[in-house]
Every structure is written in C-alpha cells, then in structure tokens.
C-alpha positions as CSV (number, residue, x, y, z in Angstrom):
1,X,-31.7,69.6,15.8
2,X,-30.5,67.6,18.7
3,X,-32.3,64.5,17.5
4,X,-30.6,64.8,14.2
5,X,-27.2,65.1,15.8
6,X,-27.8,62.1,18.0
7,X,-28.9,60.0,15.0
8,X,-25.7,61.0,13.2
9,X,-23.6,60.0,16.2
10,X,-25.3,56.7,16.4
11,X,-24.8,56.1,12.7
12,X,-21.1,57.0,12.9
13,X,-20.7,54.7,15.9
14,X,-22.3,51.8,14.1
15,X,-20.1,52.5,11.1
16,X,-17.0,52.6,13.2
17,X,-17.9,49.4,14.9
18,X,-18.5,47.7,11.5
19,X,-15.2,49.0,10.3
20,X,-13.3,47.8,13.3
21,X,-15.1,44.4,13.0
22,X,-14.0,44.2,9.4
23,X,-10.5,45.2,10.2
24,X,-10.0,42.5,12.9
25,X,-8.5,39.3,11.7
26,X,-7.6,36.2,13.7
27,X,-4.8,34.0,12.4
28,X,-4.7,30.4,13.7
29,X,-1.6,28.7,14.9
30,X,-1.2,26.6,11.8
31,X,-1.8,29.5,9.4
32,X,0.1,32.6,8.2
33,X,-1.5,35.8,7.1
34,X,-0.5,37.8,4.0
35,X,-1.7,41.3,3.7
36,X,-2.4,43.0,0.3
37,X,-2.6,46.8,0.6
38,X,-4.3,48.3,-2.5
39,X,-3.2,45.2,-4.4
40,X,0.4,45.3,-3.3
41,X,1.6,42.6,-1.0
42,X,3.3,43.5,2.3
43,X,6.6,42.0,3.0
44,X,5.8,41.3,6.7
45,X,3.6,38.3,7.1
46,X,1.2,38.0,10.1
47,X,1.8,35.2,12.5
48,X,-0.8,33.5,14.7
49,X,-3.0,35.8,16.9
50,X,-5.2,38.9,16.6
51,X,-4.4,41.4,13.9
52,X,-6.0,44.7,12.7
53,X,-6.0,45.8,9.1
54,X,-7.3,48.8,7.4
55,X,-10.8,48.1,6.1
56,X,-11.3,48.4,2.3
57,X,-7.6,49.3,1.9
58,X,-6.1,46.0,3.2
59,X,-7.0,42.5,2.3
60,X,-5.6,39.5,4.2
61,X,-5.2,36.0,2.8
62,X,-4.5,33.1,5.0
63,X,-2.2,30.3,4.0
64,X,-2.2,26.8,5.6
65,X,1.3,25.8,6.8
66,X,0.4,22.2,7.7
67,X,1.6,19.1,5.8
68,X,-0.9,18.2,3.1
69,X,-1.3,14.5,2.1
70,X,-2.5,14.4,-1.5
71,X,-3.3,11.2,-3.3
72,X,-2.1,10.9,-6.8
73,X,-4.6,9.2,-9.1
74,X,-3.5,5.9,-10.6
75,X,-1.4,6.4,-13.8
76,X,-1.1,3.9,-16.6
77,X,2.3,3.5,-18.0
78,X,4.8,1.1,-19.7
79,X,8.0,0.2,-18.1
80,X,11.4,0.0,-19.8
81,X,11.0,-3.7,-20.3
82,X,7.6,-3.1,-22.1
83,X,5.2,-4.2,-19.3
84,X,2.0,-2.2,-18.8
85,X,1.4,-1.2,-15.2
86,X,-1.0,1.0,-13.2
87,X,0.6,2.9,-10.3
88,X,-0.8,5.2,-7.7
89,X,1.0,7.2,-5.0
90,X,0.7,9.7,-2.1
91,X,2.5,13.0,-1.9
92,X,3.2,14.8,1.4
93,X,4.1,18.5,1.1
94,X,3.9,21.8,2.9
95,X,4.3,25.5,2.2
96,X,7.6,27.0,3.4
97,X,7.2,30.4,1.7
98,X,3.6,31.6,1.8
99,X,4.3,34.7,-0.4
100,X,5.6,32.5,-3.3
101,X,2.8,30.0,-2.9
102,X,0.2,32.8,-3.2
103,X,1.9,35.0,-5.8
104,X,3.8,32.7,-8.1
105,X,1.2,30.0,-8.7
106,X,-2.5,30.4,-9.0
107,X,-3.6,27.2,-7.1
108,X,-0.7,25.4,-5.6
109,X,-2.7,22.3,-4.6
110,X,-3.8,21.7,-8.2
111,X,-0.3,22.5,-9.5
112,X,1.3,20.0,-7.2
113,X,-1.2,17.3,-8.2
114,X,-0.5,17.8,-11.9
115,X,3.3,17.8,-11.4
116,X,3.0,14.6,-9.3
117,X,1.0,12.8,-12.0
118,X,3.4,13.7,-14.8
119,X,6.5,12.9,-12.8
120,X,5.0,9.5,-11.8
121,X,4.5,8.6,-15.5
122,X,8.0,9.7,-16.3
123,X,9.5,7.6,-13.5
124,X,7.5,4.5,-14.6
125,X,8.7,4.8,-18.1
126,X,12.4,5.0,-17.0
127,X,12.2,2.0,-14.6
128,X,12.1,-1.8,-15.1
129,X,9.4,-4.0,-13.6
130,X,11.7,-5.8,-11.1
131,X,13.1,-2.4,-9.9
132,X,9.5,-1.1,-9.6
133,X,8.4,-4.0,-7.5
134,X,11.5,-4.6,-5.3
135,X,13.4,-1.3,-4.8
136,X,10.6,1.0,-3.6
137,X,12.8,3.2,-1.4
138,X,15.1,4.2,-4.2
139,X,12.1,4.8,-6.5
140,X,10.3,6.9,-3.9
141,X,13.4,9.0,-3.4
142,X,13.8,9.5,-7.1
143,X,10.2,10.5,-7.5
144,X,10.4,13.0,-4.6
145,X,13.5,14.6,-6.2
146,X,11.7,14.9,-9.5
147,X,8.6,16.5,-8.0
148,X,10.5,18.8,-5.6
149,X,12.7,20.3,-8.3
150,X,10.0,22.6,-9.9
151,X,8.0,23.3,-6.7
152,X,10.4,24.3,-3.9
153,X,12.3,27.2,-5.5
154,X,9.6,28.9,-7.6
155,X,6.5,28.0,-5.7
156,X,7.8,27.9,-2.1
157,X,6.5,24.3,-1.6
158,X,8.6,21.5,-0.2
159,X,7.9,17.9,-1.0
160,X,8.4,16.0,2.3
161,X,7.7,12.5,1.2
162,X,6.4,10.4,-1.8
163,X,5.1,6.9,-1.3
164,X,4.0,4.5,-4.1
165,X,0.8,2.8,-2.9
166,X,0.1,0.0,-5.3
167,X,1.4,-1.4,-8.6
168,X,-1.3,-3.2,-10.5
169,X,-0.1,-5.8,-13.0
170,X,-2.0,-7.5,-15.9
171,X,-3.4,-11.0,-15.1
172,X,-1.1,-12.7,-17.6
173,X,1.9,-11.1,-15.9
174,X,0.7,-12.2,-12.5
175,X,0.4,-15.8,-13.7
176,X,3.8,-15.8,-15.3
177,X,5.4,-14.4,-12.1
178,X,3.6,-17.0,-10.0
179,X,4.9,-19.8,-12.3
180,X,8.4,-18.4,-12.0
181,X,8.3,-18.2,-8.3
182,X,7.0,-21.8,-8.1
183,X,9.8,-23.0,-10.3
184,X,12.3,-21.2,-8.2
185,X,11.0,-22.7,-5.0
186,X,11.0,-26.2,-6.6
187,X,14.6,-25.7,-7.7
188,X,15.6,-24.7,-4.1
189,X,13.8,-27.7,-2.7
190,X,15.6,-30.1,-5.0
191,X,19.0,-28.6,-4.2
192,X,18.3,-28.9,-0.5
193,X,17.1,-32.5,-0.8
194,X,20.1,-33.5,-2.9
195,X,22.4,-31.8,-0.4
196,X,20.7,-33.7,2.5
197,X,21.1,-37.0,0.6
198,X,24.8,-36.3,0.0
199,X,25.5,-35.5,3.7
200,X,23.4,-38.5,4.8
201,X,25.4,-40.8,2.5
202,X,28.7,-39.6,3.9
203,X,27.4,-40.2,7.5
204,X,26.1,-43.6,6.6
205,X,29.5,-44.6,5.0
206,X,31.3,-43.4,8.1
207,X,28.9,-45.4,10.3
208,X,29.4,-48.5,8.2
209,X,33.1,-48.2,8.5
210,X,32.8,-47.8,12.3
211,X,30.4,-50.8,12.6
212,X,32.6,-53.0,10.4
213,X,35.3,-52.9,13.0
214,X,33.1,-54.6,15.6
215,X,30.9,-57.5,14.4
216,X,28.5,-57.1,17.3
217,X,27.6,-53.5,16.3
218,X,25.6,-54.7,13.3
219,X,23.6,-57.1,15.5
220,X,22.9,-54.3,18.0
221,X,21.9,-52.0,15.2
222,X,19.5,-54.6,13.8
223,X,17.9,-55.1,17.2
224,X,17.5,-51.3,17.6
225,X,15.7,-51.1,14.3
226,X,13.4,-53.9,15.4
227,X,12.6,-52.0,18.6
228,X,11.9,-48.8,16.6
229,X,9.5,-50.6,14.3
230,X,7.8,-52.4,17.1
231,X,7.2,-49.2,19.0
232,X,4.5,-48.0,16.7
233,X,1.1,-49.5,16.6
234,X,1.1,-51.2,13.2
235,X,0.8,-54.7,11.7
236,X,4.3,-55.0,10.4
237,X,5.8,-58.5,10.6
238,X,9.5,-58.5,11.4
239,X,11.6,-61.6,10.8
240,X,15.2,-61.2,12.2
241,X,17.9,-62.8,10.1
242,X,21.0,-64.1,12.0
243,X,24.2,-62.3,11.3
244,X,26.0,-65.7,10.9
245,X,23.9,-66.4,7.9
246,X,24.9,-63.0,6.4
247,X,28.5,-63.9,7.1
248,X,28.0,-67.2,5.4
249,X,26.7,-65.6,2.2
250,X,29.6,-63.1,2.5
251,X,32.2,-65.9,2.5
252,X,30.2,-67.5,-0.3
253,X,30.6,-64.4,-2.5
254,X,34.2,-63.8,-1.5
255,X,35.5,-67.3,-2.4
256,X,35.2,-67.0,-6.2
257,X,36.6,-63.5,-6.1
258,X,39.7,-64.8,-4.2
259,X,40.8,-67.1,-7.1
260,X,43.3,-65.5,-9.4
261,X,44.4,-66.5,-12.9
262,X,48.1,-66.7,-11.8
263,X,47.4,-69.8,-9.7
264,X,46.1,-71.7,-12.8
265,X,49.0,-70.5,-14.9
266,X,51.6,-71.7,-12.4
267,X,50.0,-75.1,-12.0
268,X,51.6,-78.1,-13.7
269,X,49.9,-81.3,-15.0
270,X,50.6,-84.4,-12.9
271,X,52.3,-87.5,-14.2
272,X,49.1,-89.5,-14.2
273,X,47.7,-87.5,-17.1
274,X,44.2,-86.9,-15.7
275,X,44.6,-83.1,-16.0
276,X,44.5,-82.3,-12.3
277,X,47.2,-80.2,-10.7
278,X,48.6,-80.8,-7.2
279,X,47.0,-77.5,-6.1
280,X,43.6,-78.8,-7.2
281,X,44.2,-82.1,-5.5
282,X,45.1,-80.4,-2.2
283,X,42.4,-77.7,-2.6
284,X,39.8,-77.9,0.1
285,X,36.2,-78.3,-1.0
286,X,34.2,-75.1,-1.8
287,X,32.0,-73.6,1.0
288,X,29.0,-74.5,-1.1
289,X,30.0,-78.2,-1.2
290,X,30.5,-78.1,2.6
291,X,27.1,-76.6,3.1
292,X,25.5,-79.3,0.8
293,X,27.3,-82.1,2.7
294,X,26.2,-80.7,6.1
295,X,22.6,-80.7,5.0
296,X,20.6,-83.7,6.3
297,X,19.6,-86.2,3.6
298,X,15.9,-86.6,3.0
299,X,14.8,-90.1,2.0
300,X,12.3,-89.7,-0.7
301,X,9.9,-92.7,-1.3
302,X,10.2,-94.6,-4.5
303,X,7.7,-93.5,-6.9
304,X,6.9,-95.9,-9.7
305,X,5.1,-94.6,-12.6
306,X,2.7,-97.5,-13.4
307,X,0.8,-97.2,-16.6
308,X,-0.2,-99.0,-19.8
309,X,2.6,-100.3,-21.9
310,X,3.0,-98.5,-25.1
311,X,3.7,-100.7,-28.1
312,X,6.2,-99.5,-30.7
313,X,4.8,-98.7,-34.1
314,X,4.6,-101.4,-36.8
315,X,7.3,-99.9,-38.9
316,X,9.7,-100.1,-35.9
317,X,9.2,-103.8,-35.4
318,X,11.6,-106.5,-36.7
319,X,10.7,-109.4,-39.0
320,X,10.4,-111.8,-36.1
321,X,7.9,-109.6,-34.3
322,X,10.3,-108.1,-31.8
323,X,11.2,-104.5,-31.4
324,X,14.3,-103.1,-32.9
C-alpha cells in the first residue's frame, strides 16, 4: 500500500513539475507577450522577463517589437508621361500596438508587403519620369504616407521609412537621356567659350588702346612674344619685323583716305589750260613716289634678242620688192 502511495506522489510531483515548466514563459527584451485565456485576450501585456501562466488555460503569443526592414519586389509601372519603368523599394516598419497587430490582421508581415507593392504602383502611375528620378525625398515621403494610412490605425503598425532603391529604365530611354545630357553639356560649353571670347576681345581692345598711346609698347610686346615662343623647344623660325616698316605701311594706307572730295571741288583751273590746279602743283609727292625715288637704281645689262630675220609675206611686199 505504501508503495502505491509513493508511486502516486512521484507521479503527481512529475505532473506538477511539467505543469510548472509549461506555465513558465520568458519574454525577451525586444518582445512583448500577449496572453489568451480560454481564447479571450488579456488587456495587460507581458513585458520582458519571466512570467507564469496557467497551463492549458492560458496561451502566450510573443510579438517582435523591433524595426523590420522589408524589401518590396520590383514593380512594373507606367508613369504619367507614358514611360514604362521598373521600381523596387525598402520599407522600414515596427509594431506599436501588439494587440491590434495580432488580432486585427492575420499575418501583418504579409499584409504590409502587399500594401507596399500596391502603393508603389499607384505612386509610379501618378508621377512623371523626371520627378521620379530627381525628387526622391518627396516621393519617399509620399509613399510612406500612402502605406502608413491603412496600417497604423487598424493594424497597430507604424511605417518608419520608405526608400526607393532603383529605377530601371528601358534601353531606348537611356540612350535618349544620354543624348539629351550630351547636347546640354555641348550647349553650356559653347556658351562658356563665347563668353570667354567676348571678355577676351574687350580686354584686347583695352590693351590696344593703352599700347597705342606709347609707340614703344608695341615693340616691347613683340619682343615678349618672341621670348615666349623661343622658350619652348621647337623648330619655329621667328623673323621680327621692324615697327618703322609697319608705320610706313600705316602712312601708306592713311594717305589716300585723307584726300576729300571738297578739295577737288574747290580747286580752279590755272590760266595755262593744262588742267592742273595750284593745289596739285604745290602738292608734295605721294609717299609711294618718295619710297620709289629713295630705292637704289639697279643697272640692268642690255639684252639684245638676236635671231633670224623674219621676212614679211609675199602679199605684204610692194611692187618694187620692198616691204609696205
């Protein structure tokens, strides 16, 4: 009899230990425990630590309170300006109300994924391509607001951040955009070059006016240019031209331009009748004539063209045999 009682005590002790073991729950720091008692949820949630529940009667479900990073699969869509794109994104969310996340939605991870995919397609259809590529911050904020609206209140899930990862464009659109960017860069380069030429022309004109006041400045500038050319190791042949020669040609070009028609109109014919006016008789010789007179004369040897005498034709001769 005593053996039977001892066996029953041992069995009860083991059952009690098993029940206590089944009633002990450990909740991690990043988790929250929700207790269902006979199918009815308890209002008080269990925080991190060791908790005891009634075996068979109570059931605890743990909810992760960490921020979850979920990748949204790439979605094909057409923008407002009729360009087909393929966009993928990342959604960062966390559970703020574990009771709503467990009771109001069956699988909140799958539900958030589906809402993110549909919202991404909707935002793509309402945006233009330039806005989709350039203004990512505004697009991310808009996408976050669209996804957070149906999830935070009913499901107890807050969308912390939404980031668009990549926007894949068709190859034809990529080539068109590259040509557009190249043309824009070429336009900017031409404008900058033209602006530089305009500024350089103004500087050169100012330098020319400054050097014209001092005749020696042009000579110094020419010598400086010769020094700059000779500084490099090249085979350039430099032949300096005297400034006096340039001035000579300058006077040469200015002399015809200085004659005015009024001088010829006011001139009168002299009494000799040869057509020359007193102004023309007193006019000094032209600079060209002076230069020709100053040139040394070169004696050229007499060159006689010796050759056979060519007789005139018979019809050109006279009756006495002589030429006409």
